Every structure is written in structure tokens, then in C-alpha cells.
ROPA-383472 format. One record per residue: residue in one letter; x, y negated, z of N, C-alpha, C in turn. Coordinates in steps of 0.1 Angstrom, whole numbers, padded with zeros to 4 digits, always signed. Atoms other than C-alpha are relative to their C-alpha. Layout:
% ROPA-383472
AXYZXYZXYZ...
% end
This chain:
% ROPA-383472
M+0010+0009+0004+0901-0633+0976+0000-0013+0009D+0000+0011-0010+0902-0654+1008+0012-0010-0003G-0012+0008+0002+0937-0666+1000-0001-0008-0013L+0002+0007+0012+0927-0676+0965-0009-0012+0002I+0009+0011-0004+0899-0698+0979+0007-0011+0007K-0008+0010-0007+0923-0714+1003+0010-0008-0009A-0009+0007+0009+0948-0721+0976-0007-0010-0009F+0008+0009+0009+0921-0735+0953-0004-0013+0008S+0004+0012-0008+0908-0758+0981+0011-0010+0002L-0012+0008-0002+0943-0770+0987+0004-0008-0012E-0003+0007+0013+0948-0778+0950-0010-0012-0002V+0010+0010+0001+0915-0797+0950+0003-0012+0009R-0003+0011-0010+0925-0817+0981+0012-0008-0005K-0012+0007+0005+0959-0825+0965-0004-0009-0012M+0005+0008+0011+0941-0837+0933-0007-0012+0005A+0007+0011-0005+0918-0858+0953+0009-0011+0006V-0010+0010-0005+0947-0875+0971+0007-0007-0011I-0007+0006+0011+0965-0881+0938-0010-0010-0007I+0010+0009+0006+0933-0896+0923-0002-0013+0008K+0001+0012-0009+0929-0919+0953+0012-0009-0001L-0012+0008+0001+0965-0930+0950+0000-0008-0013L+0000+0006+0013+0961-0937+0913-0010-0012-0001Q+0010+0011+0000+0929-0957+0919+0005-0012+0007S-0005+0012-0007+0945-0979+0945+0011-0007-0007I-0010+0007+0008+0975-0985+0923-0006-0008-0011I+0007+0007+0011+0953-0994+0894-0007-0013+0005W+0007+0012-0006+0932-1017+0916+0010-0011+0004A-0011+0010-0004+0964-1034+0930+0005-0007-0013Y-0005+0005+0013+0977-1039+0894-0011-0010-0006Y+0011+0008+0006+0943-1053+0883-0001-0013+0008L+0000+0012-0008+0942-1078+0912+0012-0009-0003Y-0012+0007+0003+0978-1088+0906+0000-0007-0013I+0000+0006+0013+0973-1094+0869-0011-0011-0001K+0011+0010+0000+0940-1112+0875+0005-0013+0006D-0006+0012-0007+0958-1136+0900+0010-0007-0009F-0010+0005+0008+0987-1140+0876-0006-0008-0012F+0007+0007+0011+0964-1150+0847-0007-0012+0004Q+0006+0012-0006+0945-1174+0869+0010-0011+0002V-0011+0009-0002+0977-1191+0879+0004-0006-0014D-0004+0004+0014+0988-1192+0842-0010-0010-0006Y+0011+0008+0006+0954-1206+0832+0000-0014+0006I+0000+0013-0007+0956-1234+0859+0011-0009-0005I-0012+0007+0005+0991-1244+0847-0003-0006-0014V+0003+0005+0014+0980-1246+0811-0010-0011-0001T+0011+0010+0000+0948-1266+0818+0004-0013+0007S-0004+0013-0007+0966-1291+0841+0009-0008-0008C-0009+0008+0008+0991-1301+0815-0006-0010-0009
% end
């Protein structure tokens, strides 16, 4: 039973790490896309 709890907590920790990684990747993509569109918008409006 004790081993099962340890294995479960390890899985939960792994999932938490993966979720954090995904969140940071999504956030980085969001910021990159936002910057990209802002630059695009400035180029279009300055013409």
C-alpha cells in the first residue's frame, strides 16, 4: 500500500511538471504571436 501511494504521488508530481511546462510554452507562444501581430499591425498602418 505504501509503495502504491509513493508511485501515485510520483505520477502526480510528473503531471504537475508537464502541466507547468505546457503552460509556459503556451504563454511564450501567446507573447510571441501578440508581438508578431503588433509589428504586422504597425507596418500595415504606417503604409
